C-alpha positions as CSV (number, residue, x, y, z in Angstrom):
1,M,0.0,0.0,0.0
2,P,1.5,3.4,-1.0
3,D,2.1,6.3,1.4
4,T,0.3,9.5,0.9
5,C,1.9,12.7,-0.3
6,R,2.2,15.3,2.5
7,I,1.4,18.1,0.2
8,C,-1.4,17.0,-2.1
9,G,-2.7,14.0,-0.1
10,Q,-2.6,11.6,-3.2
11,P,-1.0,8.2,-3.1
12,A,2.8,8.4,-3.5
13,H,4.8,5.3,-4.5
14,D,8.5,4.8,-4.1
15,T,9.0,5.3,-7.8
16,D,7.5,8.8,-7.9
17,S,8.3,10.3,-4.5
18,A,10.9,11.0,-1.9
19,L,11.2,11.6,1.8
20,C,11.8,15.2,3.0
21,N,15.1,15.6,4.8
22,N,13.5,18.1,7.1
23,C,10.1,16.6,8.2
24,D,10.7,12.9,7.1
25,Q,7.3,12.9,5.2
26,R,6.8,11.5,1.7
27,F,6.1,13.9,-1.2
28,H,5.7,13.6,-4.9
29,L,8.9,14.1,-6.9
30,R,9.6,13.3,-10.5
31,L,12.8,11.2,-10.2
32,R,13.4,11.2,-14.0
33,A,13.3,14.1,-16.4
34,D,11.1,12.2,-18.9
35,S,8.5,11.3,-16.3
36,D,5.1,12.9,-15.8
37,G,3.3,13.6,-12.5
38,P,3.1,16.1,-9.8
39,E,6.1,17.9,-8.2
40,C,5.4,18.6,-4.5
41,G,9.0,19.4,-3.5
42,S,12.5,19.8,-4.8
43,V,15.9,18.0,-4.8
44,W,19.3,19.7,-5.1
45,I,23.0,18.9,-4.6
46,N,24.5,19.9,-1.3
47,E,27.9,21.1,-2.5
48,Q,29.5,20.9,1.0
49,F,28.7,17.2,1.5
50,L,28.3,16.2,-2.2
51,S,24.9,14.6,-1.5
52,L,21.3,15.0,-2.6
53,E,18.9,16.9,-0.4
54,Y,15.2,16.5,-0.6
55,A,12.5,18.9,0.7
56,C,8.7,19.2,0.4
57,Q,7.1,22.4,-0.6
58,R,5.8,23.0,3.0
59,C,9.3,22.8,4.4
60,L,10.6,25.0,1.6
61,G,8.0,27.6,2.5
62,S,5.9,27.2,-0.6
63,S,2.3,26.1,-0.8
64,G,2.6,25.1,-4.4
65,A,0.0,27.6,-5.4
66,D,2.5,30.5,-5.4
67,P,5.5,29.7,-7.6
68,E,8.9,30.6,-6.3
69,P,10.0,34.0,-7.3
70,P,12.8,34.3,-9.9
71,V,16.3,34.5,-8.5
72,G,17.0,38.0,-7.3
73,Q,13.4,38.7,-6.3
74,G,12.7,37.7,-2.7
75,H,15.7,35.5,-2.3
């Protein structure tokens, strides 16, 4: 049985989701560039530790309804 996405509440399988490094809750994340589906968080490279970091939109401070402002505006 799949977990549910912390952000949208829909089923989230291991193949289309990740665990947030901050809250440890599952969220939708497209793990491949050619895949479809919701994005309820982000992943990036931590340059200090050379590792991937995952965060849901809630922990990033975004509800998903308001897109992140362009770099230089509000950062």
